[in-house]
C-alpha positions as a printed NumPy array, in Angstrom:
array([[ 12.741, -37.487, -52.03 ],
       [ 13.237, -39.986, -49.337],
       [ 14.462, -43.179, -49.943],
       [ 12.962, -46.546, -48.703],
       [ 15.399, -49.372, -47.891],
       [ 14.071, -53.037, -48.121],
       [ 15.253, -55.014, -44.942],
       [ 15.329, -58.577, -47.13 ],
       [ 17.15 , -56.708, -49.785],
       [ 19.334, -54.338, -48.498],
       [ 20.709, -53.6  , -52.125],
       [ 17.805, -52.44 , -53.591],
       [ 15.826, -49.118, -52.905],
       [ 13.374, -47.064, -54.285],
       [ 12.326, -43.106, -54.38 ],
       [  8.879, -42.177, -53.631],
       [  7.161, -38.812, -52.599],
       [  5.681, -39.841, -49.283],
       [  2.34 , -38.708, -48.488],
       [  1.573, -34.811, -46.772],
       [  0.321, -34.794, -43.463],
       [ -2.314, -32.18 , -43.071],
       [ -0.94 , -30.469, -39.894],
       [ -3.059, -27.892, -38.361],
       [ -0.87 , -24.795, -37.135],
       [ -2.537, -23.272, -33.832],
       [ -1.912, -19.736, -33.303],
       [ -3.774, -17.063, -30.738],
       [ -4.914, -13.941, -32.554],
       [ -6.625, -12.199, -30.215],
       [ -6.793, -11.607, -26.535],
       [ -9.438,  -9.433, -24.367],
       [ -9.813,  -8.276, -20.345],
       [-12.578, -10.249, -19.267],
       [-12.828,  -8.129, -16.319],
       [-13.981,  -4.575, -16.418],
       [-11.358,  -2.03 , -16.046],
       [-11.351,   0.57 , -13.344],
       [-11.093,   4.51 , -13.327],
       [ -7.739,   5.488, -11.95 ],
       [ -5.626,   8.399, -10.408],
       [ -3.111,  10.641, -12.508],
       [ -1.352,  11.413,  -9.257],
       [ -3.777,  14.226,  -8.165],
       [ -7.231,  13.591,  -8.692],
       [ -9.282,  10.682, -10.699],
       [ -9.085,  10.161, -14.648],
       [-11.084,   9.247, -17.018],
       [ -9.344,   6.241, -18.579],
       [ -9.673,   2.793, -17.562],
       [ -6.592,   0.388, -16.286],
       [ -5.497,  -2.064, -13.63 ],
       [ -5.78 ,  -0.362, -10.069],
       [ -2.868,  -2.131,  -7.768],
       [ -4.641,  -4.854,  -5.274],
       [ -7.051,  -6.144,  -7.402],
       [ -7.665,  -9.387,  -9.846],
       [ -8.113,  -9.24 , -13.511],
       [ -8.794, -12.266, -15.962],
       [ -7.535, -12.258, -19.359],
       [ -9.031, -14.72 , -22.1  ],
       [ -8.589, -15.935, -25.578],
       [-10.946, -13.85 , -27.873],
       [ -9.965, -15.357, -30.921],
       [ -8.054, -18.321, -32.982],
       [ -6.105, -17.728, -35.83 ],
       [ -8.315, -19.625, -38.614],
       [-10.712, -20.101, -35.968],
       [ -8.705, -23.348, -35.286],
       [ -9.575, -24.176, -31.649],
       [ -6.77 , -26.646, -30.265],
       [ -8.543, -29.35 , -28.404],
       [ -5.938, -29.502, -25.159],
       [ -6.132, -25.714, -23.534],
       [ -2.823, -26.867, -21.536],
       [ -0.628, -25.811, -25.004],
       [ -1.676, -22.023, -24.329],
       [  0.767, -20.046, -22.69 ],
       [  0.635, -16.516, -21.396],
       [  3.327, -13.936, -20.165],
       [  3.768, -10.456, -19.868],
       [  6.304,  -7.519, -19.647],
       [  6.606,  -4.299, -18.651],
       [  9.446,  -0.98 , -18.147],
       [  9.281,   0.148, -14.283],
       [  9.699,   3.651, -13.428],
       [ 13.231,   2.952, -12.32 ],
       [ 13.72 ,   1.904, -16.116],
       [ 14.367,  -1.502, -15.406],
       [ 12.781,  -4.23 , -17.336],
       [ 10.216,  -7.078, -15.953],
       [  9.545, -10.185, -17.495],
       [  7.355, -12.754, -15.808],
       [  5.045, -15.73 , -16.99 ],
       [  1.799, -17.405, -15.948],
       [  2.19 , -20.921, -14.254],
       [ -1.528, -21.204, -15.439],
       [ -2.491, -22.225, -18.959],
       [ -5.571, -22.457, -20.987],
       [ -7.949, -19.836, -22.808],
       [ -8.074, -17.934, -19.296],
       [ -5.466, -16.993, -16.671],
       [ -5.6  , -14.158, -13.761],
       [ -3.364, -11.772, -13.166],
       [ -3.233, -10.25 ,  -9.965],
       [ -1.655,  -6.555,  -9.576],
       [ -0.005,  -6.418,  -6.603],
       [  3.385,  -5.039,  -7.538],
       [  3.527,  -1.619,  -6.834],
       [  6.425,  -0.724,  -9.165],
       [  4.089,  -1.468, -11.906],
       [  2.413,   1.211, -10.989],
       [  2.16 ,   4.37 , -13.769],
       [  3.722,   2.078, -16.296],
       [  1.972,   0.067, -19.449],
       [  1.739,  -3.936, -19.397],
       [  1.932,  -5.806, -22.358],
       [  0.37 ,  -9.065, -22.061],
       [  0.983, -12.114, -24.085],
       [ -0.439, -15.272, -25.03 ],
       [  0.652, -18.029, -27.367],
       [  0.99 , -21.231, -28.591],
       [  4.116, -21.467, -30.69 ],
       [  6.132, -18.395, -31.206],
       [  5.557, -15.221, -28.144],
       [  6.568, -12.634, -30.552],
       [  4.034, -13.921, -33.9  ],
       [  0.783, -14.39 , -31.632],
       [ -1.586, -11.856, -29.583],
       [ -0.944,  -9.382, -27.382],
       [ -2.436,  -6.391, -25.211],
       [ -1.23 ,  -3.509, -23.311],
       [ -3.046,  -2.447, -20.657],
       [ -2.045,   0.614, -18.376],
       [ -2.081,   0.036, -14.611],
       [ -2.574,   3.404, -12.635],
       [ -0.04 ,   5.721, -10.51 ],
       [ -0.826,   5.553,  -7.191],
       [ -2.869,   8.971,  -5.709],
       [ -0.218,  11.178,  -4.029],
       [  0.135,  13.184,  -0.653],
       [  0.606,  13.195,   2.949],
       [ -2.476,  10.562,   4.532],
       [ -2.84 ,  10.945,   8.477],
       [ -4.424,   7.59 ,   9.586],
       [ -6.371,   7.159,  12.786],
       [ -7.603,   3.793,  14.289],
       [ -9.679,   3.606,  17.35 ],
       [-10.144,  -0.13 ,  17.822],
       [ -8.718,  -1.36 ,  21.504],
       [ -6.151,   1.549,  22.312],
       [ -5.71 ,   2.798,  18.95 ],
       [ -3.07 ,   4.135,  16.906],
       [ -1.897,   7.046,  14.738],
       [  0.43 ,   7.163,  12.279],
       [  1.334,   9.015,   8.969],
       [  2.003,   7.651,   5.22 ],
       [  3.73 ,   9.802,   2.401],
       [  2.953,   8.543,  -1.168],
       [  4.969,  10.068,  -4.111],
       [  6.566,   8.985,  -7.583],
       [  4.352,   5.858,  -6.876],
       [  6.361,   4.908,  -4.15 ],
       [  4.718,   4.597,  -0.525],
       [  6.503,   5.343,   2.967],
       [  4.876,   4.744,   6.23 ],
       [  5.936,   5.989,   9.496],
       [  4.542,   4.463,  12.641],
       [  5.593,   5.474,  15.894],
       [  4.951,   3.871,  19.221],
       [  6.52 ,   1.81 ,  22.48 ],
       [  7.501,  -1.051,  20.652],
       [ 10.294,  -1.754,  22.923],
       [ 11.622,  -1.971,  26.152],
       [  8.43 ,  -0.41 ,  28.93 ],
       [  9.515,   1.433,  31.75 ],
       [  8.661,  -0.29 ,  35.436],
       [  5.577,   2.039,  34.762],
       [  4.193,   0.535,  31.392],
       [  2.706,   3.509,  30.016],
       [  6.341,   5.055,  29.497],
       [  9.612,   3.383,  27.727],
       [ 11.841,   3.453,  24.579],
       [ 10.158,   5.385,  21.768],
       [ 10.623,   3.698,  18.312],
       [ 10.178,   5.054,  14.799],
       [  9.397,   2.31 ,  12.175],
       [  9.846,   3.017,   8.547],
       [  8.244,   0.737,   6.187],
       [  8.184,   0.662,   2.339],
       [  6.237,  -0.616,  -0.778],
       [  5.347,  -3.903,   0.112],
       [  5.279,  -3.818,   3.701],
       [  3.557,  -0.441,   3.974],
       [  1.025,  -1.973,   1.638],
       [  0.601,  -4.706,   4.167],
       [  0.479,  -2.515,   7.275],
       [ -1.669,  -0.388,   5.464],
       [ -4.156,  -3.01 ,   4.462],
       [ -4.196,  -4.53 ,   8.031],
       [ -5.202,  -1.395,   9.213],
       [ -8.007,  -0.794,   6.827],
       [-10.017,  -4.073,   6.316],
       [ -8.799,  -5.778,  10.295],
       [ -8.752,  -2.389,  12.099],
       [-11.039,  -0.278,  10.342],
       [ -8.993,   2.343,  10.118],
       [ -9.635,   5.849,   8.82 ],
       [ -7.283,   7.868,   6.219],
       [ -7.762,  11.659,   5.869],
       [ -5.424,  13.459,   3.134],
       [ -3.641,  16.559,   4.751],
       [ -3.85 ,  19.248,   1.693],
       [ -1.678,  21.704,   2.739],
       [  1.682,  19.868,   3.453],
       [  4.143,  18.643,   0.649],
       [  4.356,  15.087,   0.741],
       [  8.373,  15.475,   0.286],
       [  8.957,  17.822,   3.086],
       [  6.958,  15.524,   5.49 ],
       [  8.984,  12.7  ,   4.462],
       [ 12.432,  14.385,   4.401],
       [ 11.326,  15.447,   8.383],
       [ 10.395,  11.948,   9.426],
       [ 13.326,  10.539,   7.316],
       [ 16.058,  12.481,   9.014],
       [ 14.852,  11.628,  12.61 ],
       [ 14.564,   8.197,  11.714],
       [ 18.645,   7.966,  10.168],
       [ 19.639,  10.215,  12.924],
       [ 19.618,   7.335,  15.604],
       [ 21.593,   4.264,  15.499],
       [ 19.7  ,   2.511,  18.022],
       [ 18.09 ,  -0.148,  17.06 ],
       [ 15.142,  -1.966,  19.452],
       [ 15.535,  -5.605,  20.696],
       [ 11.909,  -6.34 ,  20.824],
       [ 12.214,  -9.855,  19.226],
       [  9.723,  -8.794,  16.764],
       [ 11.96 ,  -9.132,  13.361],
       [  9.755,  -6.446,  11.337],
       [ 10.63 ,  -3.888,  14.42 ],
       [ 14.134,  -4.477,  14.816],
       [ 14.369,  -4.336,  11.365],
       [ 12.698,  -1.295,  10.567],
       [ 12.581,   0.466,  13.493],
       [ 14.963,   3.129,  15.779],
       [ 14.697,   4.234,  19.165],
       [ 14.725,   8.097,  18.651],
       [ 13.409,   9.303,  22.258],
       [ 11.183,   8.428,  25.252],
       [  7.689,   7.537,  24.767],
       [  5.334,   8.793,  27.179],
       [  1.35 ,   7.581,  26.693],
       [  0.031,  10.776,  28.347],
       [  2.178,  13.003,  26.497],
       [  4.3  ,  11.885,  23.835],
       [  3.032,   8.964,  21.823],
       [  1.609,   8.104,  18.18 ],
       [ -0.796,  10.83 ,  18.181],
       [  1.164,  14.009,  19.189],
       [  4.269,  12.725,  17.407],
       [  2.243,  12.856,  14.136],
       [  0.667,  16.415,  14.642],
       [  4.134,  17.121,  15.728],
       [  5.749,  16.359,  12.187],
       [  2.765,  17.858,  10.567],
       [  3.249,  21.384,  11.964],
       [  6.951,  21.157,  11.297],
       [  6.181,  20.493,   7.918],
       [  3.593,  23.621,   8.205],
       [  0.22 ,  22.316,   8.015],
       [ -2.428,  24.69 ,   9.306],
       [ -4.969,  22.023,  10.444],
       [ -4.39 ,  22.518,  14.333],
       [ -4.531,  26.275,  14.408],
       [ -7.53 ,  28.411,  15.672],
       [ -8.535,  31.606,  16.063],
       [-10.963,  32.784,  18.902],
       [-12.911,  35.171,  16.74 ],
       [-12.518,  37.302,  13.448],
       [-13.106,  40.813,  13.824],
       [-13.07 ,  42.587,   9.939],
       [-11.65 ,  39.969,   8.069],
       [ -9.034,  39.327,  10.506],
       [ -8.524,  36.212,  12.998],
       [ -7.859,  37.184,  16.588],
       [ -6.499,  34.852,  19.252],
       [ -4.651,  31.702,  17.629],
       [ -4.38 ,  28.895,  19.416],
       [ -3.549,  25.12 ,  18.988],
       [ -5.764,  22.252,  19.097],
       [ -3.757,  19.4  ,  21.005],
       [ -4.818,  15.729,  20.978],
       [ -3.636,  12.624,  22.798],
       [ -5.496,   9.85 ,  22.202],
       [ -6.634,   8.75 ,  18.179],
       [-10.471,   8.67 ,  19.208],
       [-10.585,  12.324,  19.825],
       [ -8.242,  13.416,  16.738],
       [-10.494,  11.492,  14.583],
       [-13.437,  13.378,  16.022],
       [-11.643,  16.651,  15.3  ],
       [-10.61 ,  15.454,  11.641],
       [-14.214,  14.573,  10.659],
       [-15.807,  17.956,  12.229],
       [-12.846,  19.848,  10.11 ],
       [-13.025,  18.398,   6.698],
       [-12.708,  21.205,   4.085],
       [ -9.795,  22.635,   2.29 ],
       [ -6.944,  21.584,   4.568],
       [ -8.262,  17.884,   5.137],
       [-10.549,  15.38 ,   3.382],
       [-11.706,  11.814,   4.319],
       [-10.184,   9.468,   2.138],
       [-11.114,   5.873,   3.378],
       [-13.485,   4.896,   1.143],
       [-11.121,   5.436,  -1.793],
       [ -8.164,   3.744,  -0.006],
       [-10.292,   0.748,   0.396],
       [-11.179,   0.42 ,  -3.343],
       [ -7.882,   0.748,  -4.441],
       [ -5.701,  -1.013,  -1.618],
       [ -8.802,  -3.673,  -1.425],
       [ -7.966,  -7.262,  -0.297],
       [-10.396,  -9.93 ,   1.104],
       [ -7.88 , -11.992,   3.23 ],
       [ -8.318,  -9.322,   6.538],
       [-11.29 ,  -9.148,   8.538],
       [-12.512,  -6.128,  10.57 ],
       [-12.398,  -6.82 ,  14.245],
       [-15.493,  -6.724,  16.443],
       [-13.278,  -6.257,  19.019],
       [ -9.622,  -5.061,  19.306],
       [ -7.641,  -7.989,  21.051],
       [ -4.463,  -7.069,  22.959],
       [ -2.767,  -4.023,  22.638],
       [ -0.25 ,  -5.71 ,  20.931],
       [ -2.899,  -6.284,  18.411],
       [ -3.628,  -2.689,  18.04 ],
       [ -1.054,  -1.039,  15.93 ],
       [ -1.085,  -3.554,  13.309],
       [  1.581,  -5.975,  12.362],
       [  4.325,  -4.825,  14.425],
       [  3.404,  -4.594,  18.281],
       [  1.506,  -2.433,  20.16 ],
       [  1.58 ,   1.177,  19.501],
       [  0.696,   2.73 ,  22.756],
       [  1.762,   0.624,  25.556],
       [ -0.499,  -1.705,  27.648],
       [ -3.789,  -0.905,  28.075],
       [ -3.171,   1.434,  30.692],
       [ -4.115,   4.411,  28.36 ],
       [ -7.38 ,   4.216,  29.877],
       [ -5.78 ,   7.154,  31.886],
       [ -6.499,   8.752,  28.418],
       [-10.245,   8.962,  28.38 ],
       [-13.129,  10.688,  25.624],
       [-12.847,  13.28 ,  28.391],
       [-10.18 ,  15.129,  26.695],
       [-12.019,  14.978,  23.625],
       [-12.08 ,  18.729,  23.313],
       [ -8.108,  18.18 ,  22.754],
       [ -6.87 ,  20.265,  25.798],
       [ -5.188,  18.192,  28.162],
       [ -2.564,  18.652,  30.571],
       [ -0.428,  15.788,  29.052],
       [  0.034,  17.658,  25.767],
       [  2.632,  19.841,  27.009],
       [  4.569,  17.256,  27.71 ],
       [  3.455,  14.196,  29.725],
       [  3.998,  12.937,  32.895],
       [  7.423,  11.46 ,  31.74 ],
       [  9.102,  12.994,  29.45 ],
       [  9.102,  14.948,  26.33 ],
       [  9.778,  14.375,  22.787],
       [ 13.34 ,  15.301,  21.676],
       [ 12.772,  15.58 ,  18.28 ],
       [ 12.898,  19.174,  18.34 ]])
């Protein structure tokens, strides 16, 4: 029982009960995902359960307050989330926005394959609403990319264990006095940098993606990674990403050792049968084996489109759905050749690659045996 003192009579006090104030206790009882969830991928193919997809926005909202007591000021409603990554690390985040609705951006690759728990609360997080949602795995495999805007480009991305590694080769550094040759640079991007590069190729340069089904992604990764690690020579192009993530590995030659020939060579070392052809079949046996060779992205892309089946499958639509962004606009025309390979510089030297015309679309070209200037040193 509190005491009340009278100012004029400090020696007098009275004890009495103060009237109780009816204070409302606001709490969030239930939250839900306002944005419809998506079918995802189990690492190999589509699965039938719903979840979050990488690269999308999802809106969460308060569905119910405890005792139906709705606060007048929504700024007291707070949101947070947590998950345990595939590496066993605990990730905790808080939303900057407050209120009865918030938007969550699924732009963290490390959250793929994880269950994310969302919390919405006013007073105590542990006592109020929570919702757990699975963020789908990235699909796995080896993917061959072809981009035909301007000079064009070809490269490979490897997806395994919910991680992306992208290898892109080109004349990203010093050019010779004839600009169709120069230092051959292999750039290795992982996760966020790989995703950024892929998104630019998909949505700005309208690249196509093909899944190569007869090679294991670990073998492709090991071959390319060994080449990248074997060189200690760093490019000095003045471009931050190129100079940070690139290695000079050999002599680039537009006519025979370029981004397209390099990608094909890696796939063949990994064991693909994609480019093997036979003159004819006799009593069930294949006779007269030969290899298709390509030196320009457009002829390679035509071949891939024409030979879809068990070994190769066009996957552009699925990639655009999963890695969807709205910040890049497709180019009606490619800009200078320095833009043609996405984020890091020119993929095939100057526009002098007009020496490789559609006349070589059959894949047969004298340049395929090593080019005019030099050949690959990756053997």
